[in-house]
Each structure stands twice: as C-alpha cells, then as structure tokens.
Backbone bond lengths (Angstrom), bond angles and torsions (degrees), N, CA, C in turn:
res aa  C-N    CA-C-N  psi(-1)  N-CA   C-N-CA  omega(-1)  CA-C   N-CA-C  phi
1 M - - - 1.464 - - 1.530 109.36 -
2 P 1.334 118.30 131.27 1.464 121.17 -179.65 1.523 111.15 -58.16
3 W 1.363 116.03 149.01 1.471 120.94 -176.96 1.516 111.58 -61.55
4 K 1.340 117.30 -28.60 1.461 120.31 179.31 1.531 111.28 -64.50
5 N 1.333 115.05 -35.65 1.468 119.44 178.26 1.535 110.84 -68.06
6 Y 1.371 114.93 -39.30 1.466 118.77 176.61 1.531 110.81 -61.30
7 L 1.327 114.72 -42.58 1.469 119.71 179.85 1.519 111.02 -62.68
8 L 1.321 116.81 -41.53 1.461 121.38 179.09 1.525 111.04 -63.07
9 I 1.346 115.18 -42.48 1.466 119.49 179.28 1.523 110.64 -62.79
10 L 1.341 115.82 -42.99 1.468 119.79 179.25 1.525 111.79 -62.08
11 L 1.324 115.79 -40.25 1.468 120.11 178.95 1.526 111.17 -64.53
12 I 1.328 116.26 -41.87 1.462 120.96 -179.98 1.530 110.63 -65.16
13 V 1.350 116.38 -44.49 1.460 121.11 179.20 1.523 110.39 -62.74
14 G 1.358 115.84 -43.49 1.467 120.13 178.89 1.514 111.66 -61.13
15 L 1.344 115.93 -41.72 1.456 120.56 179.14 1.519 110.80 -65.55
16 F 1.321 117.10 -40.56 1.459 121.87 179.24 1.526 110.99 -63.04
17 I 1.346 116.14 -44.76 1.463 120.60 179.52 1.512 110.82 -64.04
18 S 1.341 115.97 -42.10 1.465 120.63 179.30 1.523 111.64 -61.29
19 C 1.325 116.96 -44.54 1.467 121.44 179.39 1.524 111.01 -65.52
20 A 1.339 115.38 -40.37 1.466 119.60 -179.33 1.523 110.68 -63.44
21 K 1.342 116.07 -42.10 1.469 119.68 179.14 1.513 111.25 -65.59
22 K 1.337 115.88 -38.29 1.459 120.41 -178.14 1.518 111.49 -65.36
23 N 1.350 115.76 -34.99 1.450 120.62 -174.68 1.532 113.55 -99.03
24 E 1.331 117.51 0.74 1.463 118.97 -176.61 1.530 110.83 -67.11
25 K 1.306 114.95 145.57 1.457 120.01 176.44 1.520 108.69 -76.71
26 I 1.313 115.48 133.87 1.463 120.72 179.83 1.523 107.98 -94.51
27 T 1.318 115.90 117.30 1.464 121.09 -177.54 1.524 112.62 -122.36
28 D 1.333 116.24 -6.46 1.461 120.02 -175.64 1.521 110.09 -143.37
29 L 1.318 116.18 150.61 1.462 121.91 -179.03 1.529 111.76 -60.10
30 N 1.333 116.80 -29.66 1.464 120.84 -178.45 1.523 113.16 -66.08
31 Q 1.331 117.41 -16.16 1.463 121.22 -179.29 1.529 113.21 -88.91
32 V 1.315 117.51 -7.90 1.468 120.42 -169.87 1.523 113.50 -77.31
33 D 1.336 117.86 -37.15 1.459 119.67 -177.17 1.536 110.30 -60.97
34 G 1.320 115.29 130.53 1.460 120.52 -177.30 1.510 113.72 97.47
35 K 1.325 116.76 -7.49 1.467 121.05 -179.12 1.534 111.06 -90.48
36 R 1.339 115.08 174.67 1.473 121.94 176.40 1.535 107.84 -87.78
37 I 1.323 115.46 114.82 1.459 120.88 -172.10 1.525 110.95 -113.48
38 C 1.329 116.01 124.72 1.465 121.05 172.35 1.519 109.58 -82.42
39 V 1.329 116.57 135.16 1.462 122.00 175.61 1.527 108.33 -138.31
40 L 1.321 115.62 155.26 1.456 120.64 170.99 1.523 106.65 -94.34
41 T 1.305 116.15 116.52 1.460 123.18 -168.84 1.533 113.07 -49.82
42 G 1.337 115.61 124.73 1.452 121.36 175.62 1.515 115.41 82.23
43 S 1.333 117.35 -4.22 1.465 120.77 -179.52 1.529 110.11 -74.27
44 A 1.334 115.23 166.30 1.460 119.65 176.06 1.530 110.57 -61.14
45 G 1.342 116.30 -34.63 1.458 120.40 176.81 1.513 112.05 -64.27
46 D 1.320 116.51 -39.66 1.463 122.52 177.22 1.524 110.24 -59.50
47 L 1.325 116.77 -51.74 1.465 121.37 -177.13 1.532 111.51 -64.46
48 A 1.341 115.93 -41.40 1.464 119.60 -179.87 1.527 111.29 -66.38
49 A 1.344 116.58 -39.94 1.463 120.76 -179.12 1.528 111.28 -65.43
50 R 1.332 116.46 -42.31 1.470 119.44 -179.28 1.528 111.38 -66.60
51 A 1.332 116.24 -33.28 1.463 119.43 177.81 1.529 111.97 -73.85
52 A 1.329 116.85 -39.28 1.475 121.11 -175.01 1.523 112.80 -82.14
53 F 1.344 116.61 -29.17 1.467 119.89 -173.91 1.532 110.54 -128.91
54 P 1.325 117.90 67.31 1.469 121.38 -172.07 1.524 115.15 -66.53
55 N 1.326 118.33 -18.41 1.464 120.81 -177.34 1.522 113.19 -93.78
56 S 1.332 116.33 9.29 1.462 120.69 -175.97 1.525 112.16 -89.61
57 T 1.330 114.84 165.30 1.459 122.31 171.13 1.522 106.78 -98.19
58 F 1.337 117.67 126.15 1.463 121.48 -175.06 1.523 110.85 -104.52
59 L 1.322 114.44 129.87 1.458 122.30 179.11 1.514 108.14 -108.78
60 D 1.328 116.68 109.65 1.467 121.47 -178.32 1.520 110.09 -77.90
61 M 1.325 116.05 122.67 1.452 122.05 -177.06 1.527 110.56 -117.00
62 V 1.336 115.40 160.03 1.464 121.22 -178.60 1.527 111.48 -88.27
63 G 1.331 117.34 -41.22 1.457 121.34 -176.24 1.513 112.12 -136.67
64 S 1.343 115.60 162.49 1.466 120.57 -178.43 1.523 112.16 -66.85
65 A 1.340 118.02 -33.22 1.466 120.49 180.00 1.530 110.62 -64.94
66 D 1.324 117.15 -41.70 1.464 121.12 178.20 1.523 111.06 -65.08
67 A 1.337 116.33 -40.48 1.468 120.08 179.77 1.528 110.90 -65.31
68 A 1.336 116.29 -43.30 1.469 120.03 178.99 1.532 110.91 -63.28
69 L 1.322 116.91 -39.70 1.464 120.99 179.21 1.528 110.96 -64.23
70 A 1.323 117.05 -37.63 1.461 120.60 178.59 1.524 110.91 -62.86
71 V 1.331 116.90 -39.81 1.468 120.53 176.77 1.526 110.05 -68.76
72 K 1.301 116.46 -43.50 1.466 122.23 -177.46 1.530 111.97 -60.92
73 T 1.336 116.15 -37.71 1.470 121.23 -176.62 1.527 113.22 -93.11
74 G 1.328 116.97 2.57 1.453 120.06 176.82 1.517 115.36 83.64
75 K 1.329 117.64 7.93 1.465 120.02 177.79 1.526 111.30 -78.59
76 A 1.320 115.77 -17.68 1.462 122.44 175.13 1.514 108.06 -140.94
77 D 1.318 116.53 162.47 1.462 120.50 -178.50 1.521 112.64 -94.23
78 V 1.337 116.80 -37.59 1.458 120.21 -177.12 1.526 109.93 -146.41
79 F 1.320 114.89 163.68 1.467 122.85 173.43 1.524 106.84 -129.53
80 V 1.320 117.02 123.81 1.473 122.24 -178.64 1.517 108.75 -106.99
81 Y 1.354 115.33 119.46 1.464 118.75 -176.29 1.531 110.37 -164.90
82 D 1.312 115.49 -173.79 1.463 124.80 178.11 1.528 110.09 -59.31
83 K 1.336 116.89 125.46 1.462 121.20 -177.49 1.527 111.99 -60.17
84 G 1.345 117.16 -34.01 1.463 119.79 179.36 1.516 112.19 -58.29
85 V 1.328 117.11 -40.92 1.464 122.13 177.99 1.530 110.15 -72.47
86 L 1.325 116.67 -41.97 1.473 120.58 -178.86 1.536 111.43 -63.02
87 L 1.321 117.29 -35.67 1.467 120.16 179.09 1.523 111.62 -59.61
88 K 1.333 116.75 -40.51 1.467 120.26 179.39 1.516 111.68 -69.29
89 I 1.328 116.90 -32.07 1.466 120.47 176.00 1.527 110.21 -66.19
90 V 1.334 116.16 -43.82 1.470 121.16 -179.70 1.526 110.98 -63.76
91 E 1.324 117.17 -38.53 1.467 120.65 -179.98 1.531 111.56 -60.06
92 K 1.323 116.83 -29.68 1.463 121.50 -177.79 1.528 112.71 -99.07
93 N 1.340 116.86 -4.20 1.470 121.11 -179.06 1.523 108.88 -137.31
94 N 1.328 117.08 96.04 1.462 120.19 -174.81 1.525 113.61 -74.32
95 D 1.342 117.06 -0.56 1.460 120.17 175.73 1.528 111.83 -98.65
96 M 1.337 116.56 12.03 1.461 121.07 179.76 1.531 109.62 -126.02
97 K 1.332 115.44 159.14 1.463 119.77 179.55 1.529 109.66 -151.91
98 I 1.339 115.06 168.08 1.450 122.31 177.74 1.525 108.37 -110.70
99 L 1.327 117.12 132.77 1.460 119.86 177.33 1.528 110.04 -64.76
100 N 1.326 115.98 144.24 1.466 121.14 -174.04 1.521 113.04 -62.57
101 K 1.322 117.00 -42.60 1.458 120.60 -175.40 1.526 110.61 -86.79
102 P 1.334 118.25 126.20 1.476 120.31 178.82 1.524 111.70 -75.08
103 V 1.320 115.81 159.19 1.459 121.59 176.11 1.528 110.00 -79.72
104 S 1.328 115.34 -42.15 1.458 121.34 -176.15 1.527 108.94 -166.82
105 K 1.320 116.57 -168.99 1.462 123.50 175.56 1.523 109.45 -114.51
106 L 1.330 116.60 155.08 1.452 120.49 174.41 1.522 109.74 -135.92
107 E 1.326 114.79 157.30 1.466 121.87 175.76 1.521 108.53 -116.72
108 V 1.332 116.02 136.65 1.464 122.38 177.35 1.523 108.01 -110.28
109 A 1.340 116.51 131.69 1.466 120.64 -176.45 1.522 109.80 -145.00
110 A 1.324 115.71 166.44 1.464 120.97 172.53 1.521 108.47 -77.23
111 A 1.341 116.17 147.77 1.463 121.24 -178.09 1.524 110.34 -114.86
112 F 1.355 116.16 146.68 1.459 122.34 -175.09 1.524 110.61 -141.99
113 K 1.328 115.28 162.35 1.459 121.02 169.28 1.528 108.17 -65.01
114 K 1.310 116.87 147.94 1.458 122.29 -174.23 1.530 114.04 -53.04
115 D 1.327 118.37 -40.65 1.467 119.97 -173.50 1.530 113.44 -94.17
116 N 1.324 117.49 13.77 1.470 120.36 -175.86 1.529 111.06 -97.17
117 Q 1.331 116.55 52.49 1.464 120.81 -173.44 1.531 112.96 -67.81
118 K 1.321 117.36 -27.92 1.464 120.14 179.18 1.526 110.49 -61.98
119 L 1.333 116.45 -47.25 1.462 120.02 -179.84 1.524 110.90 -69.05
120 V 1.333 117.50 -37.04 1.470 120.67 176.07 1.528 109.59 -57.18
121 S 1.328 116.05 -46.18 1.464 120.93 -178.89 1.526 111.51 -64.20
122 E 1.337 116.44 -41.92 1.464 120.40 -179.62 1.527 111.18 -63.20
123 I 1.320 116.44 -43.93 1.468 119.43 -178.57 1.520 111.23 -73.49
124 N 1.324 117.81 -33.96 1.470 119.51 174.76 1.529 110.90 -61.01
125 S 1.325 116.49 -39.21 1.471 120.07 178.38 1.524 110.48 -63.03
126 I 1.338 116.00 -40.28 1.471 119.81 178.14 1.526 110.52 -65.91
127 L 1.329 117.62 -43.43 1.467 120.66 -179.85 1.529 110.64 -63.10
128 D 1.333 117.03 -39.22 1.473 120.10 176.65 1.530 110.52 -59.96
129 K 1.324 115.38 -43.23 1.466 120.27 -179.70 1.533 110.93 -64.75
130 L 1.328 116.08 -41.29 1.470 120.74 -179.07 1.530 111.45 -68.23
131 K 1.321 116.51 -31.68 1.463 119.84 175.50 1.526 110.41 -68.37
132 E 1.323 115.84 -43.79 1.470 120.95 -178.98 1.527 111.64 -62.30
133 T 1.331 117.05 -40.23 1.465 120.58 -177.91 1.526 113.24 -82.02
134 G 1.337 116.17 -8.49 1.466 119.55 -178.33 1.513 113.81 84.63
135 E 1.348 116.86 5.08 1.463 119.73 -176.02 1.533 111.95 -70.16
136 L 1.337 117.11 -34.95 1.468 119.48 177.25 1.526 110.52 -65.07
137 D 1.320 115.95 -39.99 1.458 120.29 177.80 1.532 110.69 -63.72
138 S 1.328 115.81 -38.32 1.473 120.42 177.88 1.527 111.02 -64.72
139 L 1.339 116.54 -39.19 1.467 120.20 177.86 1.527 110.70 -63.47
140 R 1.316 116.98 -41.26 1.459 121.08 178.63 1.531 110.70 -61.62
141 K 1.329 116.13 -47.45 1.465 120.02 -179.59 1.522 111.23 -63.20
142 K 1.318 115.84 -39.32 1.467 121.33 -176.78 1.517 112.07 -67.72
143 W 1.334 117.09 -43.74 1.468 120.72 -171.54 1.524 114.12 -100.08
144 I 1.333 117.47 -35.99 1.461 119.88 -172.97 1.522 112.66 -99.54
145 E 1.326 116.82 -42.39 1.462 119.97 -172.65 1.519 113.69 -91.25
146 S 1.323 117.90 -14.15 1.475 119.82 179.98 1.520 110.87 -88.28
147 N 1.313 116.09 150.34 1.465 120.95 177.33 1.524 109.80 -97.65
148 Y 1.316 116.01 59.22 1.466 119.27 -176.40 1.531 110.59 -69.33
149 S 1.316 115.61 142.85 1.469 120.73 174.98 1.527 110.73 -99.25
150 K 1.329 115.44 -22.22 1.460 122.43 177.25 1.516 107.78 -126.03
151 A 1.329 116.29 134.96 1.464 120.24 -176.82 1.522 110.92 -53.10
152 P 1.333 118.08 126.55 1.469 120.85 -179.91 1.530 111.69 -61.08
153 L 1.321 114.67 153.34 1.460 120.46 176.97 1.528 109.71 -87.96
154 F 1.315 116.15 157.85 1.457 120.26 173.55 1.520 109.51 -151.93
155 R 1.308 114.39 165.40 1.462 121.21 -176.44 1.529 110.58 -66.42
156 Q 1.308 116.48 120.68 1.451 121.56 179.80 1.535 110.52 -83.10
157 A 1.325 115.33 177.58 1.470 121.53 -175.39 1.525 110.82 -70.74
158 D 1.339 116.05 88.75 1.470 121.01 -179.73 1.528 110.67 -115.62
159 Y 1.340 116.79 23.15 1.447 121.96 -176.15 1.538 109.68 -107.05
160 N 1.323 116.42 166.39 1.460 121.36 177.35 1.525 109.60 -84.73
161 A 1.333 115.42 110.92 1.464 120.39 179.88 1.526 108.70 -86.94
162 T 1.328 115.04 81.88 1.470 120.24 -173.03 1.522 112.87 -87.20
163 D 1.345 117.34 -12.37 1.467 120.15 -173.31 1.523 113.79 -112.90
164 G 1.336 117.14 28.85 1.456 119.86 173.04 1.514 114.54 97.83
165 V 1.327 114.82 -158.64 1.470 122.81 -172.52 1.521 110.11 -126.48
166 L 1.331 115.63 141.73 1.457 121.99 169.87 1.523 108.75 -117.38
167 K 1.331 116.21 126.72 1.463 120.14 176.43 1.525 108.93 -88.58
168 M 1.333 114.94 118.63 1.456 120.79 -176.54 1.531 109.36 -109.68
169 G 1.329 116.42 115.09 1.460 121.05 179.09 1.514 111.38 -81.57
170 T 1.324 116.05 143.10 1.456 121.06 176.29 1.517 109.34 -154.98
171 S 1.313 116.02 160.16 1.465 122.04 172.64 1.520 105.96 -118.21
172 A 1.319 115.84 102.57 1.469 121.53 -167.01 1.527 113.25 -83.58
173 I 1.347 115.22 55.02 1.468 119.82 178.25 1.528 110.99 -132.23
174 Y 1.333 116.21 13.51 1.461 120.13 -174.38 1.524 111.17 -119.31
175 E 1.317 117.22 75.09 1.456 121.25 174.51 1.530 109.03 -65.26
176 P 1.333 119.43 135.59 1.467 129.45 12.97 1.539 114.00 -99.04
177 Y 1.336 117.67 11.96 1.466 120.05 -175.65 1.528 112.64 -81.45
178 S 1.316 115.74 -52.84 1.461 120.43 -177.83 1.523 108.43 -149.61
179 F 1.345 116.00 116.30 1.463 120.09 -178.72 1.518 108.87 -158.40
180 I 1.317 115.96 175.87 1.461 121.06 -178.99 1.529 108.86 -112.06
181 S 1.328 116.02 129.70 1.458 122.00 177.07 1.525 108.14 -134.37
182 N 1.315 115.92 126.93 1.470 120.93 -177.55 1.527 112.36 53.65
183 G 1.326 114.37 38.55 1.459 120.00 176.17 1.510 115.54 77.08
184 K 1.357 117.19 7.47 1.460 120.22 -178.52 1.528 110.73 -123.84
185 Y 1.335 115.44 146.82 1.451 120.03 174.99 1.523 109.51 -70.18
186 T 1.315 115.45 135.78 1.459 119.68 -178.78 1.521 109.32 -152.91
187 G 1.325 115.92 176.04 1.455 121.05 -179.96 1.519 111.32 120.56
188 L 1.322 115.90 172.51 1.464 121.33 -177.72 1.528 111.05 -58.41
189 D 1.343 116.90 -45.86 1.460 119.93 -177.83 1.529 112.06 -65.86
190 I 1.314 116.36 -35.99 1.466 119.95 179.78 1.526 110.13 -68.94
191 E 1.328 116.71 -44.08 1.470 119.10 177.80 1.523 110.74 -63.77
192 L 1.329 116.84 -41.78 1.464 119.86 178.12 1.525 111.16 -61.14
193 S 1.321 117.47 -38.62 1.469 120.12 179.11 1.526 111.26 -62.80
194 Q 1.332 116.63 -36.30 1.469 120.02 179.12 1.528 111.42 -69.26
195 I 1.317 116.32 -36.01 1.469 120.37 176.06 1.528 109.75 -65.18
196 I 1.325 116.51 -43.61 1.470 121.07 178.38 1.524 110.29 -60.95
197 G 1.332 116.68 -46.30 1.457 120.83 179.40 1.520 111.93 -59.62
198 R 1.329 115.76 -43.62 1.467 120.25 -178.85 1.532 111.09 -63.33
199 L 1.336 116.95 -42.06 1.461 120.55 -177.43 1.529 112.60 -74.94
200 L 1.334 116.60 -25.72 1.468 120.23 177.62 1.526 112.30 -94.78
201 H 1.336 116.18 -3.67 1.474 122.12 -177.98 1.533 111.03 60.08
202 K 1.328 115.57 37.62 1.454 121.29 179.29 1.526 110.44 -123.49
203 K 1.326 116.25 144.62 1.446 120.52 174.36 1.526 108.85 -76.19
204 I 1.330 116.95 134.39 1.459 121.69 177.34 1.534 108.44 -96.98
205 E 1.309 114.87 117.09 1.470 120.49 176.12 1.526 107.89 -100.24
206 I 1.331 116.77 114.27 1.466 121.59 -177.22 1.522 109.59 -81.71
207 V 1.328 114.87 126.75 1.468 121.33 178.19 1.527 107.27 -116.58
208 D 1.315 116.49 107.86 1.467 122.51 -176.34 1.528 109.55 -89.77
209 M 1.330 116.52 131.83 1.470 120.86 -179.56 1.525 108.67 -156.13
210 S 1.317 117.19 173.77 1.458 120.26 175.68 1.529 108.77 -66.78
211 F 1.317 116.80 150.86 1.463 119.80 -178.18 1.526 110.98 -59.82
212 E 1.345 116.67 -37.12 1.461 120.95 -178.10 1.525 111.92 -63.82
213 A 1.327 117.39 -21.84 1.466 121.08 -177.74 1.527 112.57 -87.20
214 L 1.323 118.58 -10.62 1.461 120.86 -172.80 1.536 112.80 -66.59
215 I 1.321 117.48 -47.02 1.468 119.34 -178.92 1.535 111.24 -64.68
216 P 1.351 119.99 -46.92 1.472 118.66 174.82 1.531 112.88 -58.73
217 A 1.346 117.12 -36.35 1.469 120.21 179.35 1.532 110.97 -66.64
218 L 1.331 117.16 -38.06 1.468 120.76 175.37 1.524 110.60 -64.53
219 Q 1.328 116.18 -46.57 1.458 120.69 -177.64 1.531 112.04 -63.01
220 A 1.335 115.82 -33.86 1.462 120.75 -178.36 1.523 112.49 -85.86
221 G 1.332 117.67 -4.95 1.454 121.59 -179.27 1.518 114.04 76.12
222 K 1.342 117.35 18.06 1.463 120.30 178.96 1.525 111.71 -76.70
223 I 1.327 116.15 -23.11 1.461 121.87 173.58 1.522 107.75 -132.87
224 D 1.337 116.92 155.67 1.463 121.35 -178.19 1.524 112.74 -87.51
225 F 1.316 116.14 -35.66 1.461 121.09 177.25 1.515 108.30 -158.07
226 A 1.324 116.72 169.88 1.467 121.32 -179.06 1.517 110.01 -133.06
227 L 1.324 115.45 134.09 1.464 123.37 169.63 1.518 105.67 -124.83
228 S 1.343 115.58 109.59 1.463 118.48 -175.32 1.526 109.94 -162.58
229 N 1.343 115.90 55.42 1.462 120.20 -175.50 1.526 108.93 48.39
230 F 1.325 116.37 46.05 1.458 123.35 -174.57 1.519 109.37 -79.32
231 T 1.325 117.06 99.79 1.456 120.66 -179.27 1.526 110.56 -77.47
232 V 1.313 115.10 145.94 1.462 121.67 -177.55 1.528 109.45 -84.96
233 T 1.330 116.50 122.75 1.474 121.81 173.85 1.518 108.95 -132.82
234 E 1.328 116.12 155.29 1.469 121.02 -179.52 1.522 110.92 -64.31
235 E 1.324 117.48 -36.11 1.467 120.48 179.58 1.525 111.10 -64.21
236 R 1.326 116.76 -42.93 1.459 120.12 179.93 1.526 112.00 -68.38
237 K 1.331 117.31 -29.48 1.464 120.47 178.62 1.529 112.03 -62.35
238 K 1.327 116.50 -23.13 1.464 120.07 178.07 1.525 111.45 -73.33
239 L 1.343 115.62 -20.06 1.461 120.49 -173.47 1.526 113.57 -107.62
240 I 1.339 116.50 -29.76 1.466 121.37 -173.93 1.524 110.02 -140.65
241 S 1.320 115.50 170.29 1.470 121.45 172.37 1.528 109.10 -103.73
242 Y 1.316 115.37 155.64 1.460 121.80 178.62 1.528 110.42 -121.07
243 S 1.328 114.39 152.87 1.464 119.44 165.31 1.521 107.10 -78.04
244 E 1.325 116.12 177.54 1.456 118.13 168.95 1.533 107.96 -68.05
245 P 1.313 118.67 152.64 1.471 120.67 -177.48 1.523 112.05 -62.71
246 Y 1.322 116.26 142.09 1.461 120.10 174.15 1.525 111.87 -111.65
247 I 1.327 117.29 -8.46 1.458 122.97 173.58 1.525 108.48 -141.53
248 V 1.327 117.15 136.08 1.465 122.59 168.85 1.518 105.99 -119.68
249 N 1.327 115.77 126.64 1.461 118.79 -173.59 1.523 110.37 -140.62
250 D 1.337 115.83 168.84 1.459 121.30 176.80 1.526 110.72 -80.21
251 I 1.329 115.25 147.01 1.461 121.79 162.72 1.519 105.12 -94.63
252 S 1.325 116.84 118.33 1.465 121.35 -171.67 1.524 111.85 -125.21
253 V 1.317 115.19 177.60 1.461 122.14 -174.95 1.523 110.33 -119.53
254 L 1.328 115.74 123.99 1.471 122.46 176.60 1.520 109.30 -97.32
255 V 1.343 116.92 131.80 1.463 122.05 179.46 1.541 109.94 -138.33
256 K 1.315 115.56 168.35 1.469 120.50 170.40 1.518 109.10 -79.03
257 K 1.333 116.12 145.49 1.468 119.90 177.09 1.525 109.95 -67.62
C-alpha cells in the first residue's frame, strides 16, 4: 500500500479518536484531566482544578450560571465548583449530574478589610455561638442539603437596630448562598447576615455587586464585610481578612449525563 494511503488512514483514525474523546461521557474523576474545564476565576474550585487537572484547558467564567450553560451546550466538558451551588444547578437541569468523588474541600467564611479586626472578632464570637447551639448546622440543612423547590422563609429584620448600620456586600447570583427570589434577597448568606445584625443590634444594609468587585469594595471601605459564598484561599488572605469558616463543603465536578 502506498505511503500516502497509510498517512490518510492514520489521519482518519486520529480524527476518529479525537472526536470520540471529545464526545465521551464523563463518569469518573480520572477522565477529567485534559478536558475543557469551566472555573470561576480565583475561586477555591479554580485553584483545586488547576492543581488536580494540569493538562486541561481552563475557561474562566464570571458566574456559575454561565459555566453551567457552557457545559450544557457542549462548549465545555465540566464545571468545577462548590458542591452546594452545583446541587441547585442539577435540581433545575435533569440532563446534568455531579461526579461522586470530590476534587477537594473548601471553606466558606465572611470577608473583611484587613484592618477591621474588631468586626472580625465580633462575628467570630457569633459564629462560635451559632455552632454551639446547632444553628449553623440547621442553616446548612435548610439551604444546602434540602431539595427545596421554593426558597425557604426566614426571620426578617424585626429587631431594634440601636447600634447603627453594617453594609454587607454580596453577589446575589449564587444559589443557595445568595440569590434573588420573588424580588427579594435570600439564601444562606442572607439569612446569616440577618442573624448577625440581630445579635449585634445593627441594621444590615445589603449591597449587591459583581463578585469581582467585593474585594476592592472591602479595601476601599465601601462595605463593612461580605457574605457571598466567599471561599478561603491563600491568595485572597493577602488582600483581606476572613472570619472562621461557617461552611465546609466539597469542591465537585458538574458534567452532562
């Protein structure tokens, strides 16, 4: 057989293998390396994915909804992020699933300006109290572990805010932590902010912005603290202070079924 025919056969086989790999169903973590991975830039999921899957192509996304859509439409193969957020995506998209084995663990905490140690201490004391009473565990079960179809209700600001106002930054696009339902801010982070306000006797003023704007807003003093599924990373520690974690969750992988 002429060498040109051999070359043609090799090209056809290579193309077939390439197409097969591109279209293969991902069912195990071992298949992820080398794939097109959506990440939210700078998140704990981003850092974990780059460490675990170094041969992959990374697509930096702004929000979880955009990343999920990229996977759904075949523009990406997987999305690596907080399992709590991925669970809510799966509930609304029956053609998607989460791989059983997690990539890593992440911690979610409140974020503060570097020199705001007084407020860090005050909120840490509240978080310690909520852990002792089991209230943090109840919040996790209510927002993350339940398969709610309608956003759960919670106690709104019905207390006397005698000690001023705290501006709380959030990016309300990350269900179940912070999102908008029926025109109102809701989610685990929003409910937690109301508990903090009640215990500190301060009114919580919610300031909604893009996630990328939260750290500059903290540094500039435009907000006092942030609750927005704020994962703890070493890079962010150089720029801001954190409370102790109030949620520990898996970093998981979202794929098409």
